[in-house]
C-alpha positions as CSV (number, residue, x, y, z in Angstrom):
1,M,0.0,0.0,-0.1
2,Q,1.3,3.4,-0.8
3,R,0.2,7.1,0.5
4,S,1.4,10.5,-0.5
5,W,1.2,13.6,1.8
6,E,1.3,17.3,0.1
7,K,2.6,20.6,1.5
8,R,4.0,19.1,5.1
9,N,7.6,20.3,5.2
10,V,8.6,17.6,7.1
11,D,12.4,16.8,8.0
12,L,12.2,13.3,6.4
13,A,15.6,12.2,8.1
14,L,13.2,12.6,11.4
15,L,10.5,10.7,9.8
16,I,12.7,7.8,9.0
17,L,13.9,7.6,12.4
18,S,10.5,7.3,14.0
19,L,9.4,5.1,11.3
20,S,12.7,2.7,12.3
21,E,11.7,2.9,15.7
22,F,7.7,1.8,14.9
23,F,9.2,-1.5,13.8
24,K,11.7,-2.0,16.7
25,E,9.2,-1.5,19.0
26,K,7.2,-4.5,17.2
27,D,10.6,-6.4,17.7
28,F,11.5,-6.9,14.0
29,E,14.9,-6.9,13.1
30,A,14.8,-4.0,11.1
31,I,17.5,-2.3,8.8
32,R,17.3,1.4,7.5
33,G,19.1,2.7,4.6
34,Q,19.3,5.9,2.1
35,T,18.7,5.3,-1.5
36,K,19.4,7.6,-4.4
37,T,15.4,8.6,-3.9
38,G,15.2,8.0,-0.5
39,Y,15.1,5.7,2.4
40,Q,14.2,2.5,3.1
41,I,13.7,0.4,6.1
42,L,13.8,-3.8,5.7
43,A,12.3,-5.3,8.6
44,C,11.7,-8.9,9.8
45,G,11.4,-11.8,12.1
46,S,9.2,-10.3,14.7
47,P,7.5,-12.5,17.3
48,H,4.3,-10.5,17.3
49,F,3.9,-10.5,13.8
50,K,4.5,-14.1,12.2
51,L,4.7,-13.1,8.3
52,Q,5.7,-15.5,5.4
53,G,8.1,-12.5,3.8
54,D,9.8,-9.3,4.9
55,V,8.6,-5.5,5.1
56,T,9.8,-3.1,2.7
57,M,9.2,0.5,3.7
58,T,9.9,3.0,1.1
59,L,10.0,6.8,1.7
60,E,10.7,9.2,-1.2
61,G,10.7,12.7,-2.2
62,K,11.2,16.3,-0.9
63,P,10.0,17.5,2.6
64,E,7.0,19.5,1.2
65,N,5.9,16.8,-0.7
66,F,6.3,12.6,-0.1
67,M,5.4,9.2,-0.7
68,I,5.7,6.4,1.8
69,E,5.3,2.5,0.4
70,L,4.9,-0.3,2.6
71,T,4.7,-3.8,1.1
72,L,5.5,-7.7,2.2
73,S,7.7,-9.6,-0.2
74,T,6.6,-13.4,0.3
75,K,8.7,-16.0,0.2
76,K,8.1,-18.3,-2.5
77,K,8.0,-21.9,-1.3
78,Q,8.1,-25.3,-4.0
79,T,5.1,-25.8,-4.6
80,F,4.4,-29.7,-5.5
81,R,1.5,-30.3,-8.4
82,L,-0.7,-32.6,-6.3
83,S,-4.6,-32.5,-6.2
84,P,-5.7,-30.4,-3.8
85,F,-7.4,-33.5,-1.9
86,L,-4.0,-35.4,-1.7
87,L,-2.2,-32.3,-0.6
88,S,-4.7,-31.4,2.4
89,M,-3.6,-34.9,3.4
90,L,-0.1,-34.3,3.2
91,G,0.0,-31.4,5.2
92,G,-1.3,-28.5,2.9
93,G,-4.3,-27.6,5.3
94,Y,-1.2,-26.4,7.7
95,V,0.4,-24.7,4.8
96,T,-3.0,-22.8,4.3
97,L,-3.4,-22.0,7.5
98,Q,-0.2,-20.7,8.1
99,E,-0.7,-18.2,4.5
100,L,-3.9,-17.3,6.4
101,K,-2.2,-16.4,9.6
102,S,0.5,-14.5,7.8
103,R,-2.2,-12.4,5.8
104,E,-4.3,-11.7,8.9
105,A,-1.0,-10.3,10.9
106,W,-0.1,-8.1,7.6
107,I,-3.4,-6.6,7.7
108,E,-2.7,-5.7,11.5
109,L,0.7,-4.3,10.7
110,E,-0.3,-2.3,7.6
111,K,-3.5,-0.8,10.0
112,Q,-1.0,-0.3,13.1
113,F,1.7,1.5,10.6
114,W,-0.3,3.3,9.0
115,K,-1.8,5.2,12.3
116,Y,1.5,5.6,13.7
117,T,2.8,7.1,10.5
118,E,-0.4,9.5,10.0
119,N,0.4,10.5,13.7
120,T,4.1,11.0,13.6
121,V,3.7,13.3,10.0
122,L,1.4,15.4,11.8
123,R,3.7,15.7,15.1
124,L,6.5,16.5,12.5
125,T,4.9,18.9,10.1
126,N,7.1,21.7,9.5
127,T,10.1,20.2,11.2
128,A,12.2,21.0,7.9
129,K,14.6,23.7,7.8
130,N,14.5,26.2,5.0
131,L,17.5,27.4,3.9
132,T,16.6,30.3,1.9
133,K,14.5,31.6,5.2
134,E,17.7,31.1,7.1
135,N,19.8,32.7,4.9
136,T,17.6,36.2,4.7
137,N,16.9,36.1,8.2
138,Q,20.2,36.7,9.1
139,P,21.1,40.3,10.3
140,S,22.7,42.4,7.8
141,K,26.2,44.2,8.6
142,P,26.2,47.7,9.6
């Protein structure tokens, strides 16, 4: 899922730091990094959110207008070409149940993440420094 914000003037370095803390609070192993166009967080391994895959959060844009995308990259498992009946007898029901639980955990994580992100963006609105204003507010020399 992806969301955009306009005319917020948010310090993106503070925002990515705060979003990184969200994942750490949820006991994810999270790695934060910078890309050519913004920032990225890779998170995995939370005991509270048993996801079948890794979470990627991407933040791109400028302090005034930016976009955040949250995705789950699912791990591909080998699938065997068996009939559904035979697969269910061999443990396919367990696999299906784990996929369902992972989907439910993902929905809950998305819900919590976007709520946290909205509150953080509101809190950080107008925190980015505007260099042109700082330069014009310097006292003039006598």
